[in-house]
C-alpha positions as CSV (number, residue, x, y, z in Angstrom):
1,M,136.6,102.4,115.6
2,G,134.0,105.0,116.6
3,T,130.7,104.1,118.3
4,G,128.5,105.3,115.4
5,R,126.7,107.6,117.8
6,D,129.2,110.4,117.3
7,S,127.7,113.0,115.0
8,Q,131.3,113.7,113.8
9,A,131.8,110.1,112.6
10,P,132.3,109.8,108.8
11,T,129.2,109.1,106.9
12,V,128.5,106.3,104.4
13,T,125.5,106.9,102.2
14,L,123.2,104.1,100.9
15,V,121.1,105.0,97.9
16,T,118.0,102.7,97.7
17,H,114.4,102.3,96.9
18,D,111.4,103.3,99.0
19,S,110.8,99.8,100.3
20,F,114.2,99.5,102.0
21,V,114.0,98.9,105.7
22,I,116.7,98.7,108.3
23,G,115.7,98.5,112.0
24,D,117.3,100.7,114.6
25,E,119.1,97.6,116.1
26,L,120.8,96.7,112.8
27,R,121.6,100.3,112.0
28,K,123.2,100.9,115.4
29,R,125.1,97.6,115.1
30,F,126.6,98.6,111.7
31,Q,127.5,102.0,113.0
32,R,129.0,100.6,116.2
33,E,131.1,97.9,114.4
34,S,132.2,100.0,111.4
35,G,132.6,103.4,113.0
36,Y,130.6,105.0,110.1
37,R,127.3,106.9,110.4
38,L,124.7,105.4,108.0
39,R,122.7,107.8,105.8
40,V,119.8,106.2,103.8
41,L,118.7,108.1,100.7
42,R,115.5,106.7,99.1
43,K,114.8,107.2,95.4
44,G,111.4,105.8,94.5
45,D,111.0,102.3,93.1
46,A,113.6,100.0,91.5
47,G,113.2,101.7,88.1
48,E,113.4,105.2,89.4
49,L,116.4,104.2,91.5
50,T,118.2,102.8,88.5
51,N,117.4,105.9,86.4
52,E,118.8,108.2,89.2
53,L,122.0,106.1,89.5
54,V,122.6,106.3,85.7
55,L,121.8,110.1,85.5
56,T,124.2,110.9,88.4
57,K,127.0,108.4,87.5
58,D,129.4,111.3,86.8
59,A,128.6,112.9,90.1
60,P,127.5,110.1,92.4
61,I,125.0,110.8,95.1
62,G,126.0,108.0,97.4
63,D,128.5,105.3,98.2
64,V,126.4,102.1,97.9
65,A,123.3,101.3,95.9
66,F,120.8,98.7,97.1
67,G,117.7,97.6,95.2
68,V,118.5,97.6,91.4
69,D,116.7,94.4,90.4
70,S,117.2,91.9,87.6
71,T,114.7,93.8,85.4
72,Y,117.0,96.9,85.3
73,L,120.4,95.4,86.2
74,S,121.9,95.5,82.7
75,R,121.2,99.2,82.3
76,A,123.0,100.1,85.5
77,V,126.0,97.8,84.7
78,D,126.3,98.9,81.0
79,N,126.4,102.5,82.2
80,G,129.2,101.9,84.6
81,V,127.3,102.6,87.8
82,F,129.1,100.1,89.9
83,A,132.7,99.6,91.0
84,S,134.1,96.1,91.3
85,Y,134.0,94.7,94.8
86,R,133.4,91.2,96.1
87,P,132.0,91.4,99.6
88,E,132.8,89.1,102.5
89,G,130.2,86.3,102.5
90,A,129.7,86.4,98.7
91,G,131.1,82.8,98.6
92,R,127.9,81.6,100.2
93,I,125.6,82.9,97.4
94,P,124.2,79.8,95.5
95,I,125.1,79.5,91.9
96,K,121.4,79.8,90.9
97,Y,121.6,83.5,91.6
98,G,124.2,83.9,88.8
99,Y,126.9,85.4,90.8
100,G,130.5,84.8,89.7
101,A,133.9,85.6,91.2
102,N,134.3,89.0,89.4
103,D,130.7,90.0,89.2
104,S,129.5,93.4,90.5
105,P,127.0,94.2,91.8
106,T,126.1,91.5,94.2
107,P,122.8,89.7,94.7
108,V,121.4,90.5,98.2
109,D,117.8,89.1,98.1
110,A,115.2,87.5,95.9
111,G,111.6,88.6,95.7
112,D,109.5,86.3,93.6
113,V,106.6,88.0,92.0
114,C,103.5,85.8,92.0
115,V,99.7,85.8,91.6
116,N,98.1,85.9,95.1
117,I,94.5,84.9,96.0
118,D,92.1,85.8,98.8
119,L,91.4,82.3,100.3
120,R,88.2,83.3,102.1
121,W,86.6,84.8,99.0
122,F,87.2,81.6,97.0
123,E,85.8,79.5,99.8
124,Q,82.7,81.7,100.1
125,H,82.1,81.6,96.4
126,D,82.8,77.8,96.0
127,L,85.1,78.5,93.1
128,E,88.3,76.6,92.4
129,P,91.2,79.0,92.4
130,P,93.4,79.4,89.3
131,A,96.7,77.5,89.3
132,E,98.7,79.0,86.5
133,L,98.9,82.1,84.3
134,A,96.7,80.7,81.5
135,D,93.8,80.1,84.0
136,L,93.5,83.9,84.6
137,A,92.1,84.3,81.1
138,E,89.2,81.8,81.7
139,P,85.7,83.3,81.8
140,R,85.1,82.1,85.4
141,Y,87.7,84.5,86.6
142,A,86.3,87.5,84.7
143,G,86.6,90.7,86.7
144,L,88.6,89.1,89.5
145,F,92.2,90.0,88.7
146,A,94.2,93.2,89.5
147,V,97.7,93.8,88.2
148,P,100.1,96.8,88.3
149,D,101.0,98.6,85.1
150,P,104.3,97.2,83.8
151,A,105.3,100.7,82.5
152,T,105.2,102.2,86.0
153,S,105.7,99.3,88.4
154,S,108.6,96.9,89.0
155,P,106.3,93.9,89.9
156,G,104.1,94.8,87.0
157,L,107.1,94.7,84.7
158,A,108.0,91.3,86.2
159,F,104.5,90.0,85.3
160,L,104.8,91.3,81.7
161,L,108.2,89.5,81.4
162,N,106.6,86.4,82.8
163,T,103.9,86.5,80.1
164,V,106.5,86.9,77.4
165,S,108.6,84.0,78.8
166,T,105.6,81.8,79.3
167,F,103.6,82.4,76.1
168,G,106.5,83.4,73.8
169,E,107.0,86.3,71.4
170,Q,104.1,85.1,69.3
171,G,101.7,84.4,72.2
172,W,102.0,87.0,74.9
173,Q,100.0,89.7,73.2
174,N,97.1,87.3,72.6
175,Y,97.2,86.4,76.3
176,W,96.9,90.0,77.3
177,R,94.0,90.5,74.9
178,E,92.3,87.6,76.7
179,L,93.0,89.3,80.0
180,L,91.6,92.5,78.8
181,D,88.5,90.7,77.5
182,N,88.3,89.2,81.0
183,D,88.1,92.6,82.6
184,V,91.6,92.7,84.2
185,R,92.1,95.8,86.3
186,I,95.4,97.6,85.6
187,S,96.6,99.8,88.4
188,S,99.3,102.4,88.4
189,G,101.4,100.5,91.0
190,W,101.6,97.6,93.5
191,Q,100.3,99.8,96.3
192,Q,97.0,100.5,94.5
193,A,96.6,96.9,93.2
194,Y,97.3,95.2,96.6
195,K,96.1,97.8,99.1
196,Q,93.0,99.1,97.3
197,D,91.9,96.6,94.6
198,F,92.6,93.3,96.4
199,S,89.9,91.9,98.7
200,G,92.5,90.0,100.8
201,S,94.4,93.0,102.1
202,S,93.6,95.6,104.7
203,G,92.0,97.8,102.0
204,G,89.2,95.4,101.4
205,G,88.9,95.8,97.6
206,S,86.6,93.8,95.4
207,R,89.1,91.7,93.5
208,P,90.2,88.4,95.0
209,I,93.2,87.8,92.6
210,V,96.2,90.2,92.6
211,L,99.8,90.3,91.5
212,S,102.1,90.5,94.5
213,Y,104.9,88.4,96.0
214,A,105.5,84.9,97.2
215,S,106.2,86.3,100.6
216,S,103.0,88.4,100.8
217,P,100.9,85.8,102.7
218,A,103.4,86.1,105.6
219,A,102.0,89.6,106.2
220,E,98.4,88.4,106.0
221,V,98.3,85.9,108.9
222,G,95.1,86.2,111.0
223,R,94.7,85.9,114.8
224,N,94.2,82.1,114.3
225,G,97.7,81.9,112.9
226,K,96.5,81.0,109.4
227,P,97.1,83.2,106.3
228,R,94.2,84.9,104.7
229,T,95.9,84.8,101.3
230,K,98.0,82.4,99.3
231,A,100.7,82.8,96.6
232,L,100.3,80.6,93.5
233,L,103.8,79.2,93.2
234,D,103.4,78.1,89.6
235,T,102.9,81.7,88.5
236,C,106.1,83.2,89.9
237,Y,108.8,85.3,88.2
238,R,112.1,85.7,90.1
239,Q,113.3,89.2,90.8
240,I,116.8,89.4,92.3
241,E,117.8,92.6,94.0
242,Y,121.5,93.7,93.9
243,A,123.7,96.0,95.9
244,G,127.1,97.4,94.9
245,V,129.7,100.0,95.6
246,I,129.0,103.0,93.4
247,D,131.8,103.9,91.1
248,G,133.3,107.2,92.2
249,A,131.9,106.9,95.8
250,T,133.1,109.6,98.1
251,N,133.7,107.0,100.9
252,P,134.8,103.8,99.1
253,K,136.2,102.2,102.3
254,G,132.9,102.8,104.1
255,A,131.1,101.5,101.1
256,R,133.0,98.2,101.3
257,E,132.2,97.9,105.0
258,L,128.5,98.4,104.3
259,M,128.6,95.9,101.5
260,D,130.1,93.3,103.8
261,F,127.4,94.1,106.3
262,L,124.6,93.6,103.7
263,L,126.0,90.2,103.0
264,S,126.4,89.2,106.6
265,W,124.4,86.6,108.4
266,K,123.1,89.1,110.9
267,F,121.6,91.4,108.2
268,Q,120.4,88.6,105.9
269,R,118.5,86.7,108.6
270,R,116.4,89.9,109.4
271,M,115.5,90.7,105.8
272,P,112.4,88.4,105.6
273,E,110.7,90.1,108.5
274,Q,111.8,93.6,107.7
275,M,111.3,93.7,103.9
276,Y,109.4,90.5,103.1
277,V,112.1,89.2,100.7
278,Y,114.1,86.0,100.7
279,P,117.8,86.2,101.7
280,V,120.4,84.9,99.2
281,L,123.0,83.4,101.6
282,M,123.1,79.6,102.1
283,G,122.4,78.6,105.6
284,V,120.1,81.6,106.4
285,E,116.8,80.0,107.3
286,L,113.4,81.6,106.9
287,P,111.5,82.6,110.0
288,E,109.5,79.7,111.4
289,S,106.2,81.5,110.6
290,W,107.2,81.5,106.9
291,Q,107.7,77.8,106.5
292,G,104.0,77.0,105.8
293,V,102.7,80.4,104.6
294,A,105.5,81.7,102.4
295,P,107.7,78.9,101.1
296,R,110.2,79.7,98.4
297,P,109.0,78.9,94.9
298,S,110.9,75.9,93.5
299,G,111.0,76.8,89.8
300,P,110.1,80.5,89.1
301,T,110.4,81.9,85.6
302,E,113.5,83.9,84.9
303,M,114.9,85.9,82.0
304,R,118.4,87.0,81.4
305,P,119.0,90.6,82.3
306,Q,120.7,91.3,78.9
307,R,117.5,90.2,77.1
308,V,115.4,92.3,79.4
309,E,117.5,95.4,78.7
310,R,117.5,94.8,75.0
311,D,113.8,94.3,74.6
312,R,112.1,95.9,77.6
313,A,111.3,99.2,76.0
314,E,109.8,97.5,72.9
315,W,107.7,95.1,75.0
316,I,106.3,98.0,77.0
317,R,105.6,100.0,73.8
318,Q,103.7,97.0,72.4
319,W,101.9,96.5,75.7
320,R,100.8,100.2,75.8
321,S,99.6,100.0,72.2
322,L,97.6,96.9,73.1
323,T,96.0,98.3,76.2
324,N,95.7,101.9,75.0
325,R,97.6,103.2,78.1
């Protein structure tokens, strides 16, 4: 095996989304142990990544793809993006993530999309925070909620799917009408909603309710050790992220080595602090700082990827017609 520091070492290319993070220590460890030089190629958000993988499936641009999530999974699988491979460590993925013996790609993390609130704002205004999705349409929360556009944002799409699942085919549009009447702010993406519109983030926006992740409060801990925000765990929708060997990869052996690494304990235990997601392997504990501020939701809403793929475009079309976007 090479050291991974040799510029002549063979390269393995990981195609991923813009939020992927691997620290220098982990990168060097993979390169040292595998003998391959790791190249990371970022391709936008989860939806853009999936589109790129489908468009280039006859001339793959990498060896492993990381970050296709459960809202786009069926499209990638149905278009033959992934080759079959079961990584070492896959046997420690709980059955709740829907991974079987012959499945490809492989779950690597879960990022539950939830409504978050600015705790200080609610204390200052002596207002009881919402508890579930239906509460957000109540007049007392008018003008307080910011959500990303489901047509252009992966978490925004997760929220739309959550409303379909929660209120049903006959009720979700009425719920959105109520949100619009309640002056919901629809942003182009998560960055704008969380970093600019939300009052609990560093941007200091005006809205104390935002769509984000169950893990977001772990990034908002003040000097006193307490979080400034809270995720409402009865509003969550589970997004699972997958990784897989790309069919037709130039370096399939290196791809399998990288997949084994992504499912290893050493990589999984660092994911919460590096990417603010929950690892999928049994036995990998969350950082101590997460135990009180970012616990895992116990019963998030989920939807089968096949149904999402079948109806996603129509739901987005209906949503756009409803919101005039």
